[in-house]
Backbone bond lengths (Angstrom), bond angles and torsions (degrees), N, CA, C in turn:
res aa  C-N    CA-C-N  psi(-1)  N-CA   C-N-CA  omega(-1)  CA-C   N-CA-C  phi
1 X - - - 1.455 - - 1.536 110.94 -
2 X 1.327 117.46 -45.04 1.464 120.94 -179.43 1.520 110.69 -58.86
3 X 1.321 116.15 -43.60 1.454 119.49 -176.83 1.517 111.24 -73.02
4 X 1.329 118.11 -31.25 1.462 120.69 174.09 1.517 110.16 -66.14
5 X 1.326 117.78 -40.58 1.464 120.75 177.19 1.515 111.05 -61.96
6 X 1.324 116.89 -41.98 1.460 120.05 179.16 1.519 111.25 -61.97
7 X 1.323 116.80 -37.84 1.461 120.31 -179.98 1.521 110.91 -68.62
8 X 1.326 117.25 -32.09 1.462 121.41 -177.13 1.523 111.61 -78.78
9 X 1.320 117.74 -46.79 1.469 118.75 -170.04 1.521 113.15 -136.00
10 X 1.315 118.17 40.62 1.464 120.62 179.73 1.531 110.17 -73.88
11 X 1.301 116.17 124.76 1.467 122.65 178.53 1.517 110.20 -122.84
12 X 1.266 118.47 32.59 1.452 121.73 -174.40 1.507 108.13 117.14
13 X 1.318 117.12 -128.05 1.456 119.80 -178.58 1.520 112.81 -87.98
14 X 1.317 118.69 -35.13 1.458 121.28 -178.44 1.528 109.31 -81.86
15 X 1.306 116.41 106.01 1.451 120.68 179.77 1.525 109.03 -65.92
16 X 1.311 117.01 122.36 1.470 124.00 178.00 1.531 112.87 59.95
17 X 1.300 118.01 23.26 1.462 121.58 178.33 1.527 106.89 -143.95
18 X 1.331 118.39 136.31 1.471 119.16 -177.80 1.529 112.65 -63.36
19 X 1.326 115.30 146.84 1.464 120.26 178.55 1.523 112.32 -76.00
20 X 1.329 117.38 -22.13 1.465 121.73 -179.41 1.524 109.01 -125.42
21 X 1.320 115.69 129.19 1.467 121.72 177.55 1.518 109.48 -134.46
22 X 1.322 115.56 134.23 1.469 121.49 178.40 1.524 111.78 52.17
23 X 1.332 116.23 31.37 1.455 121.05 179.21 1.516 114.87 82.53
24 X 1.323 118.14 3.78 1.464 122.47 179.37 1.521 109.57 -107.68
25 X 1.327 116.51 131.61 1.462 121.41 178.10 1.517 109.26 -84.73
26 X 1.327 116.38 113.61 1.463 120.52 -179.93 1.526 111.82 -107.34
27 X 1.327 116.59 5.67 1.455 120.77 179.21 1.512 113.27 -59.30
28 X 1.347 116.51 -31.12 1.464 118.63 179.51 1.529 111.86 -71.35
29 X 1.316 117.12 -16.18 1.470 120.06 173.22 1.530 110.66 -82.59
30 X 1.310 115.52 -33.06 1.461 120.43 -175.80 1.523 112.51 -76.44
31 X 1.316 117.52 -32.16 1.466 120.01 -177.83 1.526 112.05 -60.15
32 X 1.348 119.86 -50.23 1.474 118.51 177.86 1.534 112.01 -62.72
33 X 1.327 116.86 -34.00 1.464 120.30 178.28 1.528 110.49 -64.93
34 X 1.324 116.41 -48.18 1.462 120.15 178.78 1.527 110.75 -63.64
35 X 1.330 116.83 -39.28 1.467 120.65 178.21 1.527 111.36 -62.88
36 X 1.333 116.57 -41.20 1.464 120.39 179.76 1.525 110.54 -63.78
37 X 1.330 116.60 -39.38 1.462 119.50 177.84 1.530 110.92 -66.69
38 X 1.326 117.02 -39.38 1.460 119.86 -178.73 1.528 112.04 -72.72
39 X 1.336 116.83 -41.83 1.469 120.59 -178.33 1.523 112.16 -78.78
40 X 1.331 116.44 -25.37 1.461 122.66 -177.56 1.521 111.71 58.21
41 X 1.352 116.39 36.29 1.461 120.05 -176.48 1.531 113.93 -89.82
42 X 1.323 117.48 -12.08 1.467 120.09 174.08 1.517 108.21 -144.89
43 X 1.308 116.46 169.80 1.453 119.31 -174.92 1.526 111.39 -68.39
44 X 1.307 115.16 154.16 1.463 120.59 178.66 1.528 110.68 -62.60
45 X 1.326 116.34 -37.58 1.464 120.02 -178.20 1.526 110.88 -61.87
46 X 1.323 116.55 -42.86 1.467 120.20 179.46 1.522 110.13 -66.49
47 X 1.327 117.33 -43.15 1.459 120.96 178.87 1.527 111.24 -62.37
48 X 1.329 116.81 -40.16 1.461 120.81 -179.75 1.525 112.03 -68.85
49 X 1.324 116.97 -41.13 1.461 120.49 177.62 1.528 110.96 -65.36
50 X 1.320 116.33 -39.71 1.462 120.54 178.03 1.526 110.63 -63.13
51 X 1.328 116.93 -39.85 1.464 121.12 176.84 1.530 110.47 -59.97
52 X 1.316 117.64 -48.15 1.460 121.25 -179.36 1.522 112.77 -60.65
53 X 1.332 116.11 -45.03 1.466 119.44 179.15 1.518 111.75 -63.86
54 X 1.317 116.72 -39.11 1.462 120.87 -179.58 1.531 110.97 -66.25
55 X 1.329 116.91 -41.29 1.474 120.08 179.69 1.521 110.36 -62.44
56 X 1.307 117.58 -44.70 1.473 120.66 178.21 1.523 110.37 -60.61
57 X 1.316 116.88 -43.87 1.468 121.23 -179.96 1.531 110.99 -64.65
58 X 1.335 117.78 -43.80 1.460 121.10 -178.37 1.524 112.16 -67.55
59 X 1.313 117.20 -28.41 1.455 120.69 178.91 1.527 111.05 -90.89
60 X 1.312 115.11 19.00 1.473 123.70 172.91 1.523 113.59 57.43
61 X 1.330 115.54 36.08 1.464 121.75 174.87 1.519 113.14 58.65
62 X 1.324 116.93 26.65 1.473 120.61 174.75 1.528 108.15 -73.34
63 X 1.333 116.86 159.01 1.464 119.93 -177.75 1.510 111.85 -60.21
64 X 1.334 117.36 -36.61 1.472 118.62 -178.69 1.519 111.37 -74.33
65 X 1.324 118.08 -18.15 1.461 120.40 173.60 1.521 110.94 -64.31
66 X 1.329 116.23 -38.38 1.452 120.43 177.49 1.530 110.86 -67.99
67 X 1.327 117.00 -37.67 1.466 121.21 178.32 1.526 110.00 -65.68
68 X 1.338 116.58 -48.48 1.468 120.81 179.77 1.525 110.12 -61.49
69 X 1.318 117.50 -44.26 1.464 120.92 -180.00 1.530 111.14 -61.80
70 X 1.320 117.17 -39.96 1.461 120.82 178.85 1.518 111.29 -66.04
71 X 1.335 117.35 -43.25 1.465 121.07 178.71 1.532 110.15 -63.53
72 X 1.324 116.41 -43.83 1.466 119.95 178.96 1.526 110.59 -64.77
73 X 1.313 116.70 -43.57 1.460 120.49 -179.63 1.529 110.60 -61.27
74 X 1.346 116.73 -44.63 1.463 119.49 178.10 1.529 111.16 -61.41
75 X 1.330 116.45 -40.93 1.458 120.63 179.58 1.520 112.56 -62.67
76 X 1.321 116.47 -45.52 1.469 118.63 -178.85 1.525 111.38 -74.66
77 X 1.336 117.88 -27.87 1.466 119.62 176.32 1.527 110.16 -68.47
78 X 1.329 116.25 -43.55 1.471 119.48 178.38 1.523 109.18 -63.02
79 X 1.318 116.79 -45.41 1.459 120.32 177.41 1.516 112.09 -63.99
80 X 1.329 116.52 -34.85 1.454 121.02 179.36 1.520 112.54 -68.14
81 X 1.326 116.58 -34.96 1.455 119.44 178.82 1.522 111.99 -75.05
82 X 1.318 116.62 -29.24 1.463 119.09 -178.12 1.515 112.59 -86.87
83 X 1.336 117.12 -15.44 1.458 120.97 -179.06 1.518 109.27 -121.88
84 X 1.303 116.77 120.01 1.456 119.67 176.87 1.518 110.09 -94.94
85 X 1.331 116.96 162.35 1.461 120.41 176.82 1.525 110.42 -57.46
86 X 1.330 116.34 -38.75 1.460 119.43 -178.54 1.516 111.99 -64.64
87 X 1.321 117.88 -37.35 1.452 120.73 178.49 1.529 110.23 -66.85
88 X 1.328 116.96 -37.72 1.461 120.74 178.34 1.525 109.51 -66.58
89 X 1.320 117.30 -41.77 1.461 120.74 -179.72 1.527 110.83 -61.48
90 X 1.338 117.15 -38.63 1.451 120.88 -178.75 1.527 112.40 -67.13
91 X 1.340 116.95 -28.58 1.460 120.52 -178.41 1.523 112.55 -74.96
92 X 1.299 117.73 -20.79 1.472 120.53 -176.91 1.485 112.55 -70.68
């Protein structure tokens, strides 16, 4: 499922999410997140939390950084619950 999503709406590192928002480049937060999902070297929860913290930091702790981070976190959590590591392995 993850790889099908990337094929449909890949815009760089953030799958189905823009790399730049409100003039801030958040692609550098998405790359480690996408890498963690592909390598499966740490839990999805840790990767998702790290993504949220990085987005807030990159958006200079502005109020909308917290909103964007929450929306992204919810999106990856929903995707994380619907896609297991085993399902990703089978798609390769």
